[in-house]
Structure formats: structure tokens, C-alpha cells
TORMARVEX-69727 format. One record per residue (C-alpha): residue number from 0; x, y, z. Coordinates in steps of 0.1 Angstrom, whole numbers. Example, Ala and Ser with C-alpha at 12.3 -4.5 7.8 and 13.67 -1.06 7.14 Angstrom:
REM residues 2
[rec 0, [123, -45, 78]]
[rec 1, [137, -11, 71]]
***
This chain:
REM residues 314
[rec 0, [62, 235, 135]]
[rec 1, [39, 249, 163]]
[rec 2, [20, 269, 137]]
[rec 3, [14, 239, 116]]
[rec 4, [4, 217, 145]]
[rec 5, [-21, 243, 158]]
[rec 6, [-36, 246, 124]]
[rec 7, [-45, 209, 126]]
[rec 8, [-61, 213, 161]]
[rec 9, [-33, 197, 181]]
[rec 10, [-30, 209, 217]]
[rec 11, [-4, 185, 230]]
[rec 12, [24, 168, 211]]
[rec 13, [43, 137, 223]]
[rec 14, [78, 143, 211]]
[rec 15, [97, 110, 212]]
[rec 16, [135, 106, 216]]
[rec 17, [148, 140, 227]]
[rec 18, [182, 148, 242]]
[rec 19, [186, 169, 273]]
[rec 20, [197, 200, 254]]
[rec 21, [164, 200, 233]]
[rec 22, [142, 194, 264]]
[rec 23, [158, 223, 282]]
[rec 24, [154, 245, 250]]
[rec 25, [117, 236, 249]]
[rec 26, [113, 244, 286]]
[rec 27, [130, 278, 281]]
[rec 28, [108, 287, 251]]
[rec 29, [77, 277, 269]]
[rec 30, [86, 298, 299]]
[rec 31, [90, 328, 276]]
[rec 32, [56, 320, 261]]
[rec 33, [72, 318, 227]]
[rec 34, [63, 281, 226]]
[rec 35, [27, 276, 237]]
[rec 36, [23, 239, 226]]
[rec 37, [21, 215, 255]]
[rec 38, [48, 188, 251]]
[rec 39, [51, 153, 265]]
[rec 40, [88, 148, 261]]
[rec 41, [102, 113, 259]]
[rec 42, [139, 113, 267]]
[rec 43, [160, 94, 242]]
[rec 44, [172, 62, 258]]
[rec 45, [202, 58, 236]]
[rec 46, [228, 71, 261]]
[rec 47, [232, 57, 296]]
[rec 48, [243, 91, 310]]
[rec 49, [210, 106, 299]]
[rec 50, [190, 78, 315]]
[rec 51, [210, 83, 348]]
[rec 52, [205, 121, 347]]
[rec 53, [167, 121, 343]]
[rec 54, [161, 92, 367]]
[rec 55, [182, 110, 394]]
[rec 56, [163, 143, 386]]
[rec 57, [129, 127, 388]]
[rec 58, [97, 137, 370]]
[rec 59, [98, 172, 355]]
[rec 60, [63, 187, 353]]
[rec 61, [55, 223, 344]]
[rec 62, [24, 239, 330]]
[rec 63, [33, 229, 295]]
[rec 64, [61, 203, 298]]
[rec 65, [59, 168, 311]]
[rec 66, [92, 147, 313]]
[rec 67, [86, 113, 328]]
[rec 68, [94, 87, 301]]
[rec 69, [122, 73, 280]]
[rec 70, [119, 64, 243]]
[rec 71, [138, 32, 236]]
[rec 72, [145, 19, 201]]
[rec 73, [138, -18, 196]]
[rec 74, [142, -24, 159]]
[rec 75, [140, -7, 125]]
[rec 76, [112, -2, 101]]
[rec 77, [93, -27, 80]]
[rec 78, [98, -9, 47]]
[rec 79, [136, -11, 50]]
[rec 80, [134, -47, 63]]
[rec 81, [149, -35, 95]]
[rec 82, [120, -47, 117]]
[rec 83, [131, -78, 136]]
[rec 84, [112, -109, 125]]
[rec 85, [110, -143, 141]]
[rec 86, [115, -160, 107]]
[rec 87, [129, -148, 73]]
[rec 88, [112, -120, 54]]
[rec 89, [89, -134, 28]]
[rec 90, [107, -114, 1]]
[rec 91, [143, -119, 13]]
[rec 92, [153, -153, 25]]
[rec 93, [176, -155, 56]]
[rec 94, [170, -119, 64]]
[rec 95, [155, -112, 98]]
[rec 96, [161, -75, 105]]
[rec 97, [179, -67, 138]]
[rec 98, [175, -53, 172]]
[rec 99, [191, -19, 178]]
[rec 100, [208, -30, 210]]
[rec 101, [221, -63, 224]]
[rec 102, [190, -82, 238]]
[rec 103, [205, -80, 273]]
[rec 104, [207, -42, 271]]
[rec 105, [169, -40, 271]]
[rec 106, [168, -59, 303]]
[rec 107, [193, -36, 319]]
[rec 108, [173, -5, 308]]
[rec 109, [140, -20, 319]]
[rec 110, [154, -29, 353]]
[rec 111, [167, 6, 360]]
[rec 112, [136, 24, 346]]
[rec 113, [112, 0, 365]]
[rec 114, [129, 11, 398]]
[rec 115, [121, 47, 390]]
[rec 116, [90, 68, 384]]
[rec 117, [97, 69, 347]]
[rec 118, [78, 52, 319]]
[rec 119, [95, 30, 293]]
[rec 120, [82, 35, 257]]
[rec 121, [98, 12, 232]]
[rec 122, [96, 12, 194]]
[rec 123, [88, -23, 183]]
[rec 124, [77, -31, 147]]
[rec 125, [86, -68, 140]]
[rec 126, [71, -98, 157]]
[rec 127, [105, -108, 172]]
[rec 128, [111, -73, 186]]
[rec 129, [77, -72, 201]]
[rec 130, [82, -106, 217]]
[rec 131, [115, -97, 233]]
[rec 132, [103, -62, 245]]
[rec 133, [70, -76, 259]]
[rec 134, [87, -104, 278]]
[rec 135, [113, -80, 291]]
[rec 136, [86, -56, 303]]
[rec 137, [67, -85, 319]]
[rec 138, [98, -96, 338]]
[rec 139, [105, -62, 354]]
[rec 140, [69, -50, 358]]
[rec 141, [60, -79, 381]]
[rec 142, [41, -66, 411]]
[rec 143, [43, -30, 398]]
[rec 144, [9, -14, 392]]
[rec 145, [1, 16, 370]]
[rec 146, [35, 20, 353]]
[rec 147, [17, 25, 319]]
[rec 148, [47, 13, 299]]
[rec 149, [41, 16, 262]]
[rec 150, [50, -3, 230]]
[rec 151, [53, 23, 203]]
[rec 152, [39, 10, 170]]
[rec 153, [31, -26, 181]]
[rec 154, [30, -33, 144]]
[rec 155, [34, -71, 139]]
[rec 156, [24, -93, 168]]
[rec 157, [27, -131, 170]]
[rec 158, [-6, -147, 179]]
[rec 159, [5, -159, 213]]
[rec 160, [19, -124, 223]]
[rec 161, [-14, -105, 222]]
[rec 162, [-22, -115, 258]]
[rec 163, [10, -99, 269]]
[rec 164, [-6, -65, 263]]
[rec 165, [-29, -69, 293]]
[rec 166, [-9, -43, 313]]
[rec 167, [11, -27, 285]]
[rec 168, [-3, 2, 265]]
[rec 169, [-4, -2, 227]]
[rec 170, [7, 32, 213]]
[rec 171, [-1, 30, 176]]
[rec 172, [-2, 51, 145]]
[rec 173, [-31, 41, 123]]
[rec 174, [-18, 57, 91]]
[rec 175, [10, 31, 91]]
[rec 176, [-17, 5, 81]]
[rec 177, [-29, 25, 51]]
[rec 178, [7, 35, 41]]
[rec 179, [20, 0, 43]]
[rec 180, [-10, -20, 30]]
[rec 181, [2, -20, -6]]
[rec 182, [34, -40, 1]]
[rec 183, [33, -53, 37]]
[rec 184, [21, -88, 27]]
[rec 185, [50, -91, 2]]
[rec 186, [74, -85, 31]]
[rec 187, [59, -108, 57]]
[rec 188, [33, -131, 40]]
[rec 189, [-4, -138, 45]]
[rec 190, [-1, -157, 78]]
[rec 191, [19, -130, 97]]
[rec 192, [-4, -103, 83]]
[rec 193, [-31, -116, 106]]
[rec 194, [-13, -101, 136]]
[rec 195, [-2, -69, 118]]
[rec 196, [-19, -35, 122]]
[rec 197, [-43, -54, 146]]
[rec 198, [-57, -23, 164]]
[rec 199, [-90, -38, 175]]
[rec 200, [-73, -70, 188]]
[rec 201, [-49, -48, 208]]
[rec 202, [-78, -26, 221]]
[rec 203, [-97, -57, 232]]
[rec 204, [-67, -69, 253]]
[rec 205, [-57, -37, 271]]
[rec 206, [-90, -19, 270]]
[rec 207, [-74, 13, 256]]
[rec 208, [-51, 23, 227]]
[rec 209, [-32, 56, 224]]
[rec 210, [-34, 68, 188]]
[rec 211, [-9, 92, 172]]
[rec 212, [3, 105, 138]]
[rec 213, [40, 96, 139]]
[rec 214, [49, 128, 122]]
[rec 215, [73, 137, 106]]
[rec 216, [74, 101, 92]]
[rec 217, [37, 104, 84]]
[rec 218, [17, 136, 79]]
[rec 219, [8, 160, 108]]
[rec 220, [-29, 159, 99]]
[rec 221, [-48, 140, 127]]
[rec 222, [-79, 137, 106]]
[rec 223, [-59, 112, 84]]
[rec 224, [-52, 93, 116]]
[rec 225, [-89, 93, 125]]
[rec 226, [-98, 82, 89]]
[rec 227, [-72, 54, 88]]
[rec 228, [-84, 40, 122]]
[rec 229, [-121, 42, 117]]
[rec 230, [-124, 37, 79]]
[rec 231, [-91, 17, 71]]
[rec 232, [-88, 31, 35]]
[rec 233, [-65, 55, 17]]
[rec 234, [-78, 89, 6]]
[rec 235, [-87, 74, -28]]
[rec 236, [-111, 50, -11]]
[rec 237, [-89, 20, -16]]
[rec 238, [-95, -9, -8]]
[rec 239, [-132, -9, -14]]
[rec 240, [-141, -29, 18]]
[rec 241, [-114, -14, 39]]
[rec 242, [-79, -29, 47]]
[rec 243, [-82, -58, 72]]
[rec 244, [-115, -44, 82]]
[rec 245, [-119, -68, 111]]
[rec 246, [-95, -45, 129]]
[rec 247, [-113, -13, 123]]
[rec 248, [-120, 9, 153]]
[rec 249, [-153, 26, 159]]
[rec 250, [-153, 64, 156]]
[rec 251, [-159, 66, 194]]
[rec 252, [-129, 43, 201]]
[rec 253, [-108, 63, 176]]
[rec 254, [-118, 97, 192]]
[rec 255, [-110, 83, 227]]
[rec 256, [-76, 70, 214]]
[rec 257, [-67, 105, 202]]
[rec 258, [-80, 123, 234]]
[rec 259, [-87, 107, 268]]
[rec 260, [-68, 74, 262]]
[rec 261, [-38, 93, 248]]
[rec 262, [-39, 116, 279]]
[rec 263, [-41, 84, 300]]
[rec 264, [-10, 71, 283]]
[rec 265, [8, 103, 294]]
[rec 266, [-5, 102, 330]]
[rec 267, [-25, 133, 321]]
[rec 268, [-61, 121, 321]]
[rec 269, [-71, 142, 351]]
[rec 270, [-60, 174, 334]]
[rec 271, [-68, 169, 297]]
[rec 272, [-83, 146, 272]]
[rec 273, [-119, 155, 277]]
[rec 274, [-139, 187, 282]]
[rec 275, [-149, 187, 319]]
[rec 276, [-151, 211, 348]]
[rec 277, [-117, 214, 364]]
[rec 278, [-97, 204, 334]]
[rec 279, [-75, 225, 311]]
[rec 280, [-93, 246, 285]]
[rec 281, [-75, 229, 256]]
[rec 282, [-99, 222, 228]]
[rec 283, [-104, 224, 191]]
[rec 284, [-134, 235, 169]]
[rec 285, [-139, 216, 137]]
[rec 286, [-157, 226, 105]]
[rec 287, [-177, 193, 105]]
[rec 288, [-188, 165, 128]]
[rec 289, [-163, 137, 123]]
[rec 290, [-186, 113, 143]]
[rec 291, [-215, 115, 119]]
[rec 292, [-203, 127, 84]]
[rec 293, [-198, 102, 56]]
[rec 294, [-165, 84, 62]]
[rec 295, [-151, 94, 28]]
[rec 296, [-154, 131, 39]]
[rec 297, [-133, 127, 71]]
[rec 298, [-100, 137, 54]]
[rec 299, [-114, 170, 43]]
[rec 300, [-120, 180, 80]]
[rec 301, [-103, 213, 91]]
[rec 302, [-98, 229, 125]]
[rec 303, [-114, 263, 125]]
[rec 304, [-100, 273, 159]]
[rec 305, [-76, 258, 185]]
[rec 306, [-75, 269, 221]]
[rec 307, [-47, 263, 247]]
[rec 308, [-56, 271, 283]]
[rec 309, [-86, 292, 270]]
[rec 310, [-64, 312, 247]]
[rec 311, [-71, 311, 210]]
[rec 312, [-38, 301, 194]]
[rec 313, [-53, 294, 159]]
***
């Protein structure tokens, strides 16, 4: 997995929903220098004992591992109609999806995590799930600055909920838009699609977006992420004008979302995310300039070298 990730120019991976055993295994492999990849490990929030353990232990930060967040699961996926919707799915009446936990459980977790140094990062796809998680965040973040809590995916947002992102980071995966665009409107209808995959709208509210690949659900290739965000087409060039093109990100916004803003979402902007004096020498050399080439050629981009801490790892 590391070899594949390095071959695509990745230097840090956010691994979401890990148990204690896996985190400790990662730490031991990194200490032996067998695992060179830097990892932002999100502890799985599915067990209370695990939440208690890490909150009592506090932030764990080594040269290559950062443990300071919980991945919480709000609902399921849109494709399986597991995403929690405010009203019926357009293609299945009286079906709304479902939250993973009892609604009150999210309040309990948020209250406990808000009183700690840890970050809460919650998977929310449907408009109902996003509403509940955003309102829960708001309740327990009152008066707390710089917690940087994230909504993972932020896929379908009700019109009145966009403003709730003013102090909550949208952590989004642009290829979801181009993977789902063929059938998403069948699931949720034209009206709800206006608030779906609305990356520019989310950026305009918070001022930053963290962009990821969501592998292994989607491909590891970050150039497909870049292409989906900045071009909004599939690799065959469909649709001609771009999918919901009003929510396209500029190439500069996309690059920031995959570098400095992503680092910010991990509380790591002072050590990585840009090439500056005093920061880690983690960088990638590409075979072409993704900021200027024809958009259609972005998916053909390759990493010709990847460096971690000044060491050439690919």
C-alpha cells in the first residue's frame, strides 16, 4: 500500500477509522523505518472504550504519526440508499436511509470529544445526517475556537445548512461527484441535487476545503481527485460542459485543498502543506504542470519522484 501511495506522490495519508491495535502496529513499523509514510490516524469512534482510552492518553504525535481525532460514522452511502435523507428517496418511496447510531449518541460523543484536545470527524452523506451532525457540532463547539471539527464527505446539504459550515471544515472527496453523477439525480431528484457535491459553495462559507481521494472506495490516484475538482468531468470528457459546473474549484483552490488546507485540517500547516524554509522536506515532482496543461490531460499526470523528509522514497 505504501509503495502504491508513494508512486502517486502521496507523502501523508489520513487513515480514517482505525482501532488501537492497528494504530500501535503503524507506530511500531514507523519506528523501525519499515513504514515511511506519514499517517494522520483517525481513531474509530465505534467503541466507547476506545474513545475513553485515547482521550485519557491525549494527543499522540511522533515524527510520522499524528493521533488526535476520532472518525465517527453518521450514515451510509448514497448508492446503497443508506445515506439519511430528510424526505423519501426519489426512486424509493418511504425510504429515508438511517443514522448509524441513535441521534442522542452523537450528542454524547460530541460532548465528550469537545471537552478534550481531540477532533471529531464525522461521515455524513445525506441531507438529514448533515443537518443532525452540524447542529450537534454547533451545540458543543459554542465558545470553543480552533477545534477544526470536520464533516467527512458533506455530500448533500440542505440550502439552509450551508451557513452552519462557518466554523466546521468540509472534508470532501471530489471523485464522488464524477462517480455518482450518472445516477445521483435519480436517487434524490433535481431540487436536492442543487445542494449536492457543492464544493464551491462549501469553500465560500468556510474559506477552505480539505480534499482527499477516499481510497480504497475510490482510486488512490490524486490526479483524478484534482481533475474531478477542477474540471468536473469523467476521464472520457463527460459531460461536455462539466458536471454542475457552478461548483467547480479553480486549480489553485484544488491544489491548496490537497496540500496546505489539507494540512490545516490535520493541525499540521506549520510543518507541511507548502514548500517553505523550516517545513518538512516532503514533496513530489510531477512529469507535467497540472496548473497550466490542458484540463483533459490532467489524468495522465504521473509522479516522477516522491520525497519524505528529504529522502527519495520513489
